[in-house]
N, C-alpha and C positions, 0 to 999 in steps of 0.2 A: 503492500499500500503507498508505502513511505518513497520507494524509488517511482511510484508513478505521480503520489503528490510533486517529489521533485521535476517528475518530464516535462509536467504541464504550468508548474512557475516556470523552466527556463523557457518555455513559451511563449509566454504571458511577459517573463521577461526583458527576451531580444526582440518582441514583433515577430515571431514565429509560429502563431497559433495557424491560421489559415497554410500554410506552410506544413503545417502539422498533419491538420486535416486531409491535406492531397496527399503526404506519403497514406497515412491510414485507408485512405478509397485506393491507394494502387496497391497494396499488398491483397486488397478485396478483389481486384484486374483490370480495376480501372484506372489508367495512371493519365488525370491530364496535365498540358505545364504549357504556361504563356511565358514566354522569352524573348525580353527587350534585349535584341544586337545593340549593343553601345559602342559609341567608340571614349576610349580615354588617351589622357595624355595632352590634351586639345590646345588646353588653356591653364596660364599659369595658377598655380593654387601656394600657399603657403604650407610650410610641410606641418603636417600633422602635427600634434599635440599626443605624447605617449604616457610621459610618469615623469619621476623624480629621478627617477633611475634612466634617464637615459642614453647616462654614458656607457652604461653597462649591454646597449644593447648592437648588434655589430649586422652587417648584410654579411653572408656568403653563398658560391655557389654550390650543388653539391652533387657529384656523380651520382650514375648510381647507385655501387656498392655502401657509398656513404648514401644513401637516400633507403636501402635496403635496413641499417642499420637503426635509421630512423626510426621505421614502419616497425622495427622491434622493439624497438624501448618504448614506445609510447601508442602500441599496440592500432597500428593503421590499420582498420578490416581493408581497406581498397586499395595496400600497398603494391600488390602482382601489377594491378593495373597502371599505375601511377608507374613504375619500372617499366612497361611495357613505353611507355611514351618514349622513354630516351630513345628507344630503338627505332622510332619514328623521327625523329631528332628533334625532340624540346631538351628544353633545358628549366630547372631547376635553381629558382634564387631563394634564398632564408633567411632568416631573422633570428640570430644568435641570440641568447641572452644568459653573458655569461659564460656558460663551456655546457648551456641546455640549448634544444631547439623551442624559439615559440613560436615559430609560424613560417611556410615557405608557399611555394606558389610555382607553377609552373610554365612555358612561351613555347608555342606550339606554330611554326611557321611554314603548314601547308592548310591541313581546314578547321573549318568550326564546322563541327555538329549539331542541327540542331535536331533532337529525335532523333529519324533517321534523312533527313534532310543535309547532302554536305554542301556546304559552300565552300568553294576554290580561291585560299587566298592567294596575291597578285603579290608582282617584286616588289620586297619595299613593306609588307605587310606581316604584322603577328596579331595572334590571338592569346589570351589569358585566362588560364585557367586552371581550374582545382585547383583555386587558396583555400588554405586551411591555417587555422590555428588554435594549437595546444592543447588541451585544457587544463587549466589553470591561470593562465596568461589569457585568458579572454576578458573581455568586458575592460580594455583595459586601448583601444584604440588603433593596435596593431597592424592588421587590415589595410587601412590605408595608409599606414606608416611606411610597411612595406613597399606598398603599390610606387607608391610619391618616389622613393628611395629606387626604385625597377622601370620606371622609365626613362631615364640619365642610362640604364644599363639598356635598354634594350633600344634605345637612340644608339649609340654612340657601334652598335651594331649596322645601323648604315636605316634602319628601319622610322618609318616618317609617320605612318597610321597603325594605331593599338585597339583593338577591340576586346570585347568581353559580353558573354551570356550572364547575361540578369535573371534567373524566378520570378515570375512578379509575383510571386506571392512570398519570396524572401523579402522582409522588410528590410530584414538586418540588411542583409548585403544593397541592398535599395539607396538604405541610409549611407553606409559609405561610398559605396561610387557617389554621390550626391554632393558628398565634401568633396570627393575630387574633380567636379564638375564634367563627370562624365557626360555623356549627350546620347540619350535616346534616337536610332538609325532605325528600326524597325523593332517588330510587333510578330513572333510568328507563334504558331501555337500548334504543340506536338500530344498528338493520342494515341496513346498503349490500351490495348481491350486485352486482356490476359495475356498478355508477354507472345500476343500472335497478330495483334492486327495493329497496323503502324500504318499512321496520320498526319501529315507538317504539312505544313502552308499559312503564307503571309497574311496575316491580318490588316497588317496599316504601315503606314510609312511617315515616316517624322520628317 
């Protein structure tokens, strides 16, 4: 009972009630997603404030072996899928807190997946995905902080357009994207029924 109360409280605390309901429906076989394609890093923003311990944080790139160790240490359930990203040419940028990992994210250079729909990236375009903040470091504004510093790293690679996907129901992600002045480009709908039937289509252009 206590675990269920904590689960519901965390959903309310981080604005994830609708997101949680969507996930429950998905477990019943009806997976409905509304997904924003957003462009990031276009506008200048101030460095996000994280905490008085700012000097204890540092940016680090992870390779596949290091990511495996992170997954094992912190019990990340989808670590196998994350490791496969390296085989596709993805890169991982992490945020360290002293000797531990606080958060990480990946950068892809080939395509964006919207449900079963594939959007091919052009030259000098990148896609940010799999932003993850380690339990115990959440609620400290680390996601926008890491994202902010990742823009400079990615631009030094010659990238001029940076995209990401944000779930309409994930209010926490929408808030941190808003802090970075991310702009909506398109809104897609992705529907999966019993993991067998898949539909993805464009709803709106901005």
